[in-house]
N, C-alpha and C positions, 0 to 999 in steps of 0.2 A: 164580360171579361175583357180587359184591355190587353192587347197584344202589341209588343213593340214592332214597328214597321221599319223596313229597310228604307234608306233615303229615297230611292227611286219610287218605291211604292207610296210614300208620303206625298210625292208630287202629284200623283193622280187625284187625290182627294182635294188638292188645292185648285184643280181645274173646274170644280163645280161640285154640286151635290148639297144635300141638306143633312143636318145632324139633329138627332133627338137629344136634348140636353136636360140634365136634372139639376135643380137648384142645390147649392151646397148646404150641408147641415151645420148649424152653429150651436155648439154646446160649450158655453163659456165657463160653466162650473164643473164640467166633467162628470155629471151624474146621468147623462143620457136623456135629459128632459129639455132639450133645446128647441130650435125651430129651423125651418127651411127658409133661407134668405133669398126670396125671389127678386130682391132689389140688387143683389150682387152683380158685378160685371160678368158678362157671359164667359169671359176667360177663366173665371173661378168655378164655373159649372162643370159637371161631369158628363163626358161624352158617353151616351148610352147606346146609340145605334145610328147607322148611316143609311141614307136613302138617296136615290138619283134625283128626286124632285120634291118640291114642297107638298105636292099632291099625294106623294107616297108617305111622307112623314106625318101629315096631319091626322089621318085615320088612326095611326098607332098612338099618337098623343092623346086623341079623344078617347080611344079605347082604354088606355091606361088611366086616364082621368076618371072614367066611369067604373073601372075595375082596378083600383090601386094595388090590390094584393095579388093580382094575377101574375103567373110566371112570366118572366121576361119584361116586366115593367119596373123601371127604376123608381125608388121611393121619392116622394115629394113633388113639388110643382115641376112641370115639364114645359119645354119650349122647343119649337123647331126653328133652327137658324141656318142661314147659308154657311157652308164650310169656311168661306173666306172671313166670316166674322170671328171665327175661332182660330183658324190656322192661317195667319196672314201670309200671302204669297211672298216668297223670298226672291230677291233679284238674282238672275242667273249670272254666273261668272263669265267674263269675256273669254272667248277662245283664242 
C-alpha cells in the first residue's frame, strides 16, 4: 500500500536506501492478458518496499522470485534499485 508522505519525510528516503520495484503491467487491449515490461524505465515501475541496504533488498527480491504468489510480494519482475534512481534529489532552497 502506498501512503502519501509529508515533504520532510520524503527527504529522508532521498538520503539513501534501496527500493524493491515491480515492473509495470502493459495491457494494450484491455482484456487482462498483457505482459510485465521489464524494459520500461525504472521511473514507471511501482515502489513495493523500502530497505536500508541492497543486502536487505536482495533476499526479498529472490524470495518473491521463488514464491511469486506469496503474501507481500508484488506481481511481475522485481528489481532492487537505489532510492536516488527513482526519487531524484531536489536542490535545497537558499536561506
